[in-house]
C-alpha positions in Angstrom: 95.8 107.5 93.7 93.5 105.0 93.5 91.3 106.8 90.4 94.8 107.8 88.8 95.8 103.9 89.1 92.6 103.0 87.0 92.4 106.1 84.6 96.4 105.8 83.6 96.5 101.8 82.4 93.2 103.0 80.7 94.7 105.6 78.6 97.7 103.9 77.9 95.4 101.3 76.2 93.5 103.5 74.3 96.9 104.9 73.0 97.9 101.8 71.9 94.4 100.4 70.5 94.4 103.6 68.5 91.2 104.8 70.3 91.3 108.5 70.3 88.0 108.8 70.4 87.2 107.7 73.4 90.3 109.5 75.2 88.8 113.0 74.3 85.5 111.9 75.3 86.8 110.9 78.2 88.6 114.3 78.8 85.4 115.7 78.3 83.4 114.3 80.8 86.4 115.1 83.2 86.0 118.7 82.6 82.1 118.8 81.7 81.9 117.6 85.6 84.3 119.3 87.5 82.4 122.4 85.9 79.1 121.6 86.4 80.4 120.2 90.4 83.5 122.5 90.7 81.3 126.0 91.0 78.8 124.3 93.3 80.9 123.1 95.9 83.6 125.3 96.3 81.0 128.1 96.7 79.8 125.4 99.5 83.2 124.7 100.9 86.1 126.5 99.7 89.7 124.6 99.0 87.7 121.5 100.5 85.1 121.6 97.8 87.5 122.1 94.9 89.0 119.0 96.1 85.6 116.7 96.0 84.7 117.9 92.9 88.4 117.4 91.4 88.0 113.6 92.7 84.2 114.0 91.3 85.7 114.6 88.2 88.5 112.0 88.5 86.4 109.3 88.9 84.1 109.6 86.2 86.9 110.3 83.8 88.3 107.0 85.2 85.2 105.2 85.4 84.3 106.1 81.7 87.9 105.1 80.5 88.0 101.9 82.0 84.7 100.7 81.2 85.5 101.9 77.2 88.4 99.4 77.6 87.5 96.8 80.1 87.5 94.4 77.0 91.2 95.1 76.3 92.8 94.8 79.5 89.9 92.7 81.7 92.8 91.3 84.3 93.8 94.6 85.2 90.5 96.0 86.0 89.3 92.6 87.8 93.5 93.5 90.2 92.3 96.7 90.3 88.8 96.3 92.3 90.2 93.4 94.3 92.9 95.6 95.4 90.2 98.4 96.4 87.9 96.0 98.0 91.2 94.8 100.3 92.3 97.9 100.9 88.7 98.6 102.2 89.4 95.9 105.0 91.9 98.0 106.7 89.7 101.3 106.6 88.6 100.4 110.2 92.5 101.4 111.1 91.5 105.1 110.4 88.7 105.2 113.7 92.7 104.0 116.0 94.0 107.1 115.9 96.4 108.7 118.7 99.8 109.7 119.1 102.7 109.8 116.5 104.3 106.5 117.5 100.7 105.2 117.6 99.8 106.1 114.7 103.5 105.0 112.9 102.8 101.7 114.4 99.4 101.4 112.7 100.6 102.3 109.4 103.2 99.7 109.5 100.6 97.2 110.8 98.5 98.9 107.5 101.5 98.1 105.1 102.5 94.9 106.2 99.1 93.2 106.2 98.0 95.2 103.3 100.8 93.9 101.4 100.5 90.4 103.0 97.0 90.5 101.8 97.6 91.3 98.1 100.4 88.9 97.8 98.0 86.1 99.3 94.9 86.8 97.2 97.8 86.9 94.2 97.0 91.0 93.5 100.7 91.1 93.2 103.8 88.8 93.6 107.1 88.8 95.3 109.3 89.3 91.9 107.0 92.3 91.2 108.0 93.7 94.5 111.5 92.9 94.0 111.6 94.6 90.4 110.0 97.7 91.6 112.6 97.9 93.9 115.0 97.4 91.3 113.7 100.0 89.5 113.4 102.5 92.3 116.5 102.2 93.8 118.2 102.4 90.0 116.3 105.7 89.5 118.5 108.4 88.7 122.2 106.7 88.4 123.6 106.2 85.1 124.4 102.5 84.2 127.9 101.6 84.8 130.5 102.0 81.9 133.5 99.1 81.8 136.8 100.9 80.6 136.4 100.3 77.1 133.1 102.8 77.5 130.4 100.8 76.9 127.5 100.4 79.1 127.3 97.6 81.8 124.5 95.5 83.0 
């Protein structure tokens, strides 16, 4: 998911800045990477190798796209790198595993800690969280209509 979070905004920037050539080369990079690494990794590790091939191809694709649009979205790239680095602080939690209650408690600790660190580092704001929550909870619900049939907000 981290790779997609870099690749998708870069794709939007490519479309809005009318750079289809970069999008096409990026797709070719992903395809070539998958067909280069895929057969070797699949032959060695089966479905795990296929997953690794997709991961490698997606990472190269995202890296290429991100590099090519870095001037158009420097704040987004900086925020992505910051979020990735702050997330690495919580990797030691993977070593502390146990029963499902322990895993659930660790997950809650991670959510609270990572969210707090992202807010403290100003990668996200409480307003961002509120807006996301409002968008998620309204998904699938049509807007309310008034008595005269017009849309209410």
